[in-house]
Structures are given as structure tokens and as C-alpha cells.
C-alpha positions in Angstrom: -89.9 60.9 -108.3 -87.4 58.0 -108.3 -89.6 55.9 -110.6 -89.7 58.7 -113.1 -85.9 59.1 -112.9 -85.5 55.4 -113.4 -87.7 55.4 -116.5 -86.0 58.5 -118.0 -82.5 57.0 -117.8 -81.2 55.2 -120.9 -79.9 51.6 -121.0 -80.4 48.3 -119.2 -80.9 48.0 -115.4 -77.2 47.5 -114.6 -76.3 50.7 -116.5 -79.0 52.7 -114.8 -77.6 51.6 -111.4 -74.1 52.7 -112.5 -75.4 56.0 -113.8 -77.2 56.7 -110.5 -74.2 55.8 -108.5 -72.1 58.3 -110.5 -74.7 61.0 -110.1 -74.8 60.4 -106.4 -71.0 60.6 -106.2 -71.1 63.9 -108.1 -73.8 65.3 -105.7 -71.8 64.3 -102.6 -68.6 65.7 -104.1 -70.3 69.0 -104.9 -71.7 69.3 -101.4 -68.4 68.7 -99.7 -66.6 71.1 -102.2 -69.1 74.0 -102.2 -72.2 73.4 -100.1 -70.8 72.6 -96.6 -68.0 75.2 -96.7 -70.5 77.9 -97.6 -72.9 76.8 -94.8 -70.1 76.8 -92.2 -68.9 80.3 -93.3 -72.5 81.7 -93.6 -74.0 80.3 -90.4 -71.4 80.7 -87.7 -72.4 78.9 -84.6 -71.4 79.6 -81.0 -68.0 78.5 -79.8 -68.4 75.2 -77.9 -65.2 75.7 -76.0 -65.5 76.2 -72.2 -63.3 78.8 -70.5 
């Protein structure tokens, strides 16, 4: 999968690395913005507090 992604991206190697880092940053940002809050609201765990 990663080899195919590497071959599909345009430009020299340094530009491909930069593009992949930007894509990774976007994925991490999207997870922290929408993914993790949705998971914490949807799957409510037990309260870890001890009485």
C-alpha cells in the first residue's frame, strides 16, 4: 500500500516526504477534531472514580 502511494505522488523524493507529512498532519488533526470526540460521546465508559 505504501509503495503504491509513494509511486502515485508527484515530484522528487523530498517533495513526496513533505506531502506525506502534510497528509499525516491533516489526518491527526481530523481525528482530534471529529473522531475522538465522537468516540468519547458515543461509547461512554464506566466512571473510574471510587466512592
